N, C-alpha and C positions, 0 to 999 in steps of 0.2 A: 287587642280591645274587643273583637268579637267573641272570644272566648269568655272574656270577662262579662259580656252582656249575657251569655248563655248561662254562666254561673248566677248572675245576679237574677236573671229570670226564674231560675230554678229556686233560688232562695225565696222570691216573692211568693212562689206557688206554695211553697211550704208555710209561709207566714199567714198566708190567706186561706188555710185550712178552715172549712165550716165548722164554726162552734155549735156545741150541742146544749149548752145551758148558760146561765147568767150568774155573776156574782151578787152578794147582797147590795153592791152599788149599782147594780144593771149593766155591768162590764161583760161583753161576750167572752164565754170561756170554752176551750176545748178539754172535754172531759172524756176519758177513753176507760177509766177503771172504776170497778164498783167500790161504793163507799165502805163495804164490808171488807174488800181486798186491803184498801189504804188502812182502815182501822187496825186490821192484823198485823200490818207492817208497823205501824205506830206502837202497838202494844209490845211487839217483839223487840223493837229499838229501845223502847223504855225499859223493859226488863232486863236487857243486856247492861244498860247504862247504870241500873241500880246494883248490878252485880260488880261492876267495874270502879264505879264511883261511891265513896262512901257518904252517907246521909249524915246531916248535921245533927249533933245532940244538943245543940243549944235550944232547949225549950222555949226560952223567950223569943228568940228569932224564928223558930218554926211557926210558933202560934202567930206571929205577926205578919208572916208571908201568907200563911192560910186565911188570915183575917181579911187582908186585902183581895186576896184571891177569890174567897167565898162571897165578897162584897160584889164583885165583877160578875160572878157566875149567877147571881141572884137576879140580875137584870138582862140576862141574856135573852135572845128570841128563842123560842121553842123551834124544835125540841131539844136544843142545847141546854136550857135552863134545868129541864127535869133530868138530865143524863147525870150519872155518878161520875164525878171527876176525881183524880187522884192528883194531889199536889204535894210535892216535896222539896225540901231545902237540900240542896248537895253541899258537902264540905270542900270548896274549892275556891281558890283566889281568882279564877276567871270572872270576868265581868260579863255575865251572860245570863240568859234565861230562855226558855223555849215552851213551847206546846206542841204536842204530837197528836196525829188522829188517834182516836181510841179513849180521848178524854184525859189525856196525861199532860201535867204541867211541872216544869222543872225550874228552879231558880237556884242560882250559885251564890254562896255567901259573899263572893267578892263583889256583886252587883250592889248589896247593901251599902257599900262604901260610896258608890257612886249615885244612886237613886236615894237621895239624901232625906226625902220626906215620904210619907205614905202616898201623895199624890203622884210623885214621880215613880214611885214603885208600880202604882196602879197603872201608870202609862205604859210601862215595860210588859206588864202581865197582860193587860188589855190588848196591846199590840199582837202578841204572842197567841191569845186565844183566837185573835181575828184571822190569824193565817189559817187555824183549823177551820172555823166556821166558814171562811171564803174557799175552803177546799184547795188552797194554794199548792199543797203538796201533791194532790192528784193531778191539777193542772200542770205543774211542773214536770212530772213524770210523763204526763201525756205529750206535752210539748218536745221532750226530749226524745221520746218513742218516735213522734211524728218526724222530727228532724232526721234521726237516725235512718228511718225508711226512706226518706228524701234523698240522704245521701247515697245509700245503696243504689237506688234508683239512677242516681246521677252517675254513679260509678259504672254501671252497666251501659248507659248512653255513652260516657266518655270513652270507654274501652272499645266499643264497637264501632264508634261513628268518627273518632279522632286518631291522629297519629299519637304515639306513645307520649312524646314531649308535650303535645298540646294537651292531651288527657290529663297529665300531670298538673299542667298550670290551672286547668278548670277545677279539678278536684280541690286543689290548693285554694283557690279563690272561693269556691263554695263552702269550704270547712270555715274560713274566715267570715264569708258572709253570714252563714248562719248563726255563727256566735255572736256577732255584733248586731245582727238585724233581727234575730229572734230570741236566742236564749237569754242574754244579759238584759234587754230591756223588758222581757217579760218579768224577770226578777225584780227589778226596779219598780214596775207595775205593782208587784205583790206588796212590797215594802210600802209604797205610798198608799196603797188600799188598806192595808193593816193599820198605818197610822191613823187613817180617817175613821175607821170602825173602831179602834182603840179609843178614840177620843169620844165617840158615841157611847161607848161602854162605861168609861169612867166617868163622864158626865151624868149618866143616868144613875150610877152608883154612888153619887155624891162625892166625886173627887174631882178637883180643879183641872179643867182641861188644859188651862194656860200654862199648868206645870210641866206639860210634856215637852214644851220648847226648851224649858230650864234643864230637863233631863238630857236632852240631845246636846246642849252646851256642855254639861258634864261630861258626856260621852266622847265629845270632840276633843275636849281637854285632855282626856285619858288616852285616847287613840292617837292623837297627834295628827299631822296633815296626811291624808290618804292620796291615792293615786288619781288620776282624771276621772270625772264622774262617768264619762261615756264608754270607759272600759271597766267599771265597778259594778257588781250586782246589786248594790245598794246606792240610793241617793247620796250626793254630798251632805255632809252635817247642815252646810248652811242652807241648800235647797229643801231639806227636811225640815228645818226650823221655819223656813219662810212659809211653807206649805201649812205646817201645823198653825202658825199665828194667822195665817188668812182663814183657815176653817174653824179655829176655835170659838170665834165670837157666834158662830151658827149655833153652837151647842151649849152656849153659855147660859141661855134661858133654861134648858134643861137641868144643867147643874144647879143653878140658884133655886129652883123649885123642888129639887131631890133632897130626901133627908141626908143630912151631913154625915159623912163616914167618920168613925172614932176608933179606927185601927191605930194603936201605938206601939213603938218598939220599946 
């Protein structure tokens, strides 16, 4: 138990690293890399993906996806609104979409079978854009870097202060502690924050924020039952739906006063 307490203490130290910036919702963040470095990585990943994954040649679907994306991009806070974003539809049955640093957006054709309305598609794209604006990729890398550094320090301490058997127990506990106590919860925080910001963007663009809950019901139906939420990098579908339905009324007035979107498939 004493070694478990040591491991837990080291984990707490890692998780309490001083944050140096704030997310758009006011949450403290640990950011250790420059925006230029992160954008370069995003551009590189996007270029590689375009080489590996064919783009859709369905002009109607491509125009539809870009119409919804452009509506959202037009209401983003600066400087994001003035940036040049690349939006592509990838020919894949995967039910997925993403946005990468460097202003890169990708949607898979399989998503169009699950996001049944323009409002639901806007919920997905708005969510993915929010990850970029909130610098979640940078924060994720920063947290992983900090945890890795902490584990290295812990290994040195364990190897110099403890017997071999005890050191192994401490490092095993420390590895589990950082995974459950730092890395996974941060990812769930990112997903929940992106949901909230995505609702802000879609409401301002004239898309009904209430549709986001319907989208995740569709997603849950497609994906089936997942594992326990505390071991997941994403909130459970029902937790996500509950949070969306709690927040959507706060932006409904924005939606009602915004020009209504007219993108159609």
